[in-house]
C-alpha positions as CSV (number, residue, x, y, z in Angstrom):
1,E,-24.9,-86.2,27.1
2,D,-28.5,-85.7,26.6
3,M,-29.0,-81.7,26.5
4,Q,-26.1,-81.7,24.2
5,L,-27.9,-80.5,21.1
6,W,-29.8,-77.9,22.7
7,L,-26.6,-76.5,24.3
8,W,-25.0,-76.1,21.1
9,G,-28.1,-74.7,19.4
10,F,-28.1,-72.5,21.9
11,A,-24.8,-71.5,22.3
12,S,-24.9,-70.7,18.3
13,A,-27.9,-68.4,18.8
14,A,-26.3,-66.5,22.2
15,S,-23.1,-65.5,20.3
16,A,-25.2,-63.6,17.8
17,L,-26.2,-61.5,20.9
18,S,-25.1,-58.0,22.0
19,L,-26.1,-59.0,25.4
20,C,-24.1,-61.1,27.8
21,V,-25.1,-64.6,28.1
22,T,-23.6,-67.3,30.8
23,V,-24.8,-70.8,31.3
24,C,-23.8,-72.3,34.6
25,D,-24.4,-76.0,35.5
26,M,-26.6,-76.7,38.2
27,T,-25.7,-80.3,38.7
28,L,-22.1,-79.8,39.6
29,P,-20.9,-78.2,42.9
30,G,-20.3,-74.7,43.0
31,C,-22.5,-74.0,39.8
32,P,-19.7,-73.8,37.6
33,L,-20.0,-71.7,34.2
34,I,-20.2,-74.2,31.0
35,F,-20.5,-71.0,28.3
36,V,-20.0,-67.7,28.0
37,N,-20.8,-65.3,24.8
38,D,-18.2,-63.1,23.2
39,A,-20.4,-59.9,24.4
40,F,-19.7,-61.4,28.3
41,C,-15.8,-61.5,27.3
42,D,-16.4,-57.6,25.9
43,T,-17.7,-56.6,28.7
44,T,-15.8,-58.2,32.1
45,G,-12.6,-58.5,29.9
46,Y,-12.2,-62.2,31.0
47,A,-11.4,-64.7,28.1
48,K,-13.9,-67.7,27.7
49,N,-11.1,-70.2,29.2
50,E,-11.0,-67.9,32.1
51,A,-14.7,-68.1,33.1
52,H,-15.7,-71.4,32.0
53,G,-15.2,-73.7,35.1
54,H,-15.4,-71.1,37.9
55,N,-18.5,-69.6,39.8
56,C,-19.4,-66.4,38.4
57,R,-18.4,-64.5,42.0
58,F,-15.7,-63.9,40.3
59,L,-17.0,-60.7,39.1
60,Q,-17.9,-59.6,42.8
61,G,-15.6,-57.1,44.4
62,P,-15.9,-54.7,47.8
63,E,-18.8,-52.4,46.3
64,T,-21.0,-55.2,45.5
65,E,-24.4,-55.4,47.4
66,P,-24.5,-58.4,49.7
67,E,-28.6,-58.2,49.3
68,A,-28.2,-58.2,45.8
69,V,-26.0,-61.2,46.0
70,F,-28.5,-62.6,48.6
71,E,-31.4,-62.6,45.7
72,I,-29.2,-64.1,43.6
73,L,-28.4,-67.5,46.0
74,D,-32.0,-67.9,46.5
75,A,-33.2,-67.7,43.4
76,L,-30.3,-70.1,42.0
77,R,-31.2,-72.7,45.2
78,N,-34.9,-72.2,44.6
79,A,-35.0,-72.0,40.8
80,R,-36.8,-69.4,40.2
81,D,-37.1,-66.2,37.7
82,T,-35.4,-63.3,39.2
83,V,-33.6,-59.8,37.9
84,V,-31.5,-58.1,40.1
85,R,-28.9,-55.0,39.5
86,L,-25.4,-55.3,41.2
87,T,-22.2,-53.6,41.1
88,N,-19.1,-56.0,39.5
89,Y,-16.3,-55.6,38.3
90,R,-14.2,-56.0,35.2
91,R,-11.2,-58.0,34.7
92,S,-9.4,-54.7,35.1
93,G,-10.7,-54.0,38.3
94,E,-13.2,-51.3,36.8
95,P,-16.6,-51.3,38.7
96,F,-19.6,-51.3,36.6
97,Q,-23.6,-51.7,36.9
98,N,-25.0,-54.9,35.6
99,L,-28.3,-55.9,35.2
100,L,-28.4,-59.6,35.7
101,A,-31.5,-61.8,34.7
102,L,-31.6,-65.6,35.9
103,K,-33.6,-68.4,33.9
104,P,-33.5,-72.0,35.3
105,V,-34.1,-74.7,33.1
106,H,-34.9,-78.1,33.5
107,D,-35.1,-81.3,31.9
108,S,-38.0,-83.2,31.0
109,N,-37.8,-85.4,34.1
110,G,-37.6,-82.9,36.2
111,V,-34.1,-82.5,36.9
112,Y,-32.5,-78.7,37.7
113,R,-29.9,-78.4,35.0
114,L,-28.9,-75.2,34.0
115,C,-29.3,-71.5,34.8
116,V,-29.4,-69.4,32.1
117,G,-28.0,-65.6,32.8
118,I,-28.6,-62.8,30.6
119,Q,-26.9,-59.6,31.6
120,T,-26.1,-55.8,30.4
121,E,-24.3,-53.1,31.6
122,L,-26.0,-50.2,32.8
123,S,-24.3,-47.0,31.9
124,S,-24.3,-43.8,33.6
125,K,-23.4,-42.4,30.6
126,L,-26.5,-43.4,28.5
127,S,-29.9,-42.1,29.2
128,A,-33.0,-44.1,30.0
129,A,-34.1,-43.8,26.6
130,A,-30.5,-45.1,25.4
131,H,-30.9,-48.0,27.1
132,G,-34.5,-48.9,25.7
133,P,-33.8,-51.0,23.0
134,R,-31.3,-53.4,25.0
135,L,-33.7,-53.8,27.5
136,E,-36.7,-54.6,25.4
137,T,-34.4,-57.4,23.8
138,L,-33.4,-58.7,27.1
139,A,-37.1,-59.3,28.2
140,R,-37.6,-60.6,24.4
141,V,-35.0,-63.7,25.0
142,L,-36.3,-64.1,28.4
143,T,-39.5,-64.7,27.1
144,V,-38.7,-67.0,24.8
145,L,-36.2,-69.0,26.8
146,P,-37.4,-72.4,27.8
147,S,-38.2,-73.4,31.4
148,V,-37.9,-77.7,30.6
149,V,-35.3,-78.9,28.0
150,P,-37.3,-82.7,26.5
151,V,-35.0,-85.2,27.3
152,D,-34.7,-88.9,26.3
153,A,-32.3,-90.2,28.9
154,V,-33.9,-91.2,32.1
155,A,-32.4,-88.8,34.9
156,S,-29.2,-90.0,36.4
157,A,-29.2,-91.4,40.4
158,E,-26.3,-88.7,41.2
159,N,-28.7,-85.7,39.6
160,M,-31.6,-87.1,41.9
161,H,-31.0,-84.7,45.1
162,T,-31.8,-81.8,42.7
163,R,-35.7,-83.2,41.8
164,W,-37.1,-81.3,44.9
165,V,-36.6,-78.0,43.3
166,A,-38.6,-78.7,40.0
167,A,-41.7,-79.1,42.4
168,D,-41.4,-75.3,43.3
169,A,-40.1,-74.4,39.8
170,A,-43.9,-73.2,38.5
171,R,-43.0,-69.5,39.5
172,E,-42.1,-67.9,36.1
173,A,-41.7,-64.3,36.5
174,F,-40.9,-64.2,32.3
175,A,-44.0,-66.1,30.9
176,T,-44.9,-63.1,28.5
177,Y,-43.2,-60.5,27.1
178,E,-45.0,-57.9,29.3
179,S,-44.2,-59.6,32.7
180,A,-40.3,-59.9,31.8
181,H,-40.2,-55.9,30.5
182,K,-41.9,-54.8,33.7
183,A,-39.8,-56.8,36.1
184,I,-36.7,-55.6,34.5
185,M,-37.9,-51.7,34.5
186,N,-38.9,-52.0,37.9
187,V,-35.2,-52.9,38.9
188,V,-33.7,-50.3,36.6
189,H,-35.8,-47.7,37.7
190,E,-35.7,-48.4,41.6
191,E,-33.5,-46.6,44.3
192,V,-32.4,-49.0,46.1
193,P,-30.5,-51.1,43.5
194,W,-31.1,-54.6,44.9
195,I,-34.7,-54.7,45.4
196,I,-36.4,-57.3,43.4
197,P,-40.0,-56.9,42.8
198,M,-40.5,-60.8,41.5
199,S,-39.2,-61.9,44.7
200,D,-41.9,-64.1,46.9
201,P,-41.9,-63.2,50.6
202,A,-42.9,-66.8,51.4
203,V,-39.4,-68.3,50.2
204,K,-37.4,-68.9,52.8
205,P,-33.5,-68.7,51.8
206,S,-31.6,-71.5,52.7
207,V,-28.0,-71.1,53.8
208,G,-25.0,-72.8,51.8
209,G,-25.0,-74.3,48.7
210,A,-24.3,-72.6,44.9
211,G,-22.6,-69.3,45.2
212,A,-22.7,-66.9,42.7
């Protein structure tokens, strides 16, 4: 696999993070998870083998905000950076507030290959100041994540249907630490959790496609 070495290196680095990290394969139907780190397992209660191969909608539940799900779907379909706050559920059924950032990754042939998710729990037991270091780490991780990974192989024919997304992938909200941190803090302090300040009103959400 032409991106396997990059994935191995990324997985090794992500394993050391205290933030939840996920990677989904955007070339497969349903965008299944192909990597989750230990922090994801600790936070959600799901083992890696329970998460791999499944769409991350298994974290949703009765109180998950539909508008947040809609924003996630639109960001996935249009390959754009976003941050969203939503209610997710642990394996035990316990709800928790989740701050989720998505970063699309293309290969150098212009094919939309992966979407990296970086997540952290927003605990009501902690003050805003206590959340600060973790949110700063989140912003720094988003800043260093690549949008394009060089590959040697020519894009395979079955992936050509995803090429159209690459032309619209220039809207990078996480280009600098300052822009990433501002986007995160705007979402954290919104009274309405699902409002996403980075959303482009010109983007028309499509119907169908990948879930979240």
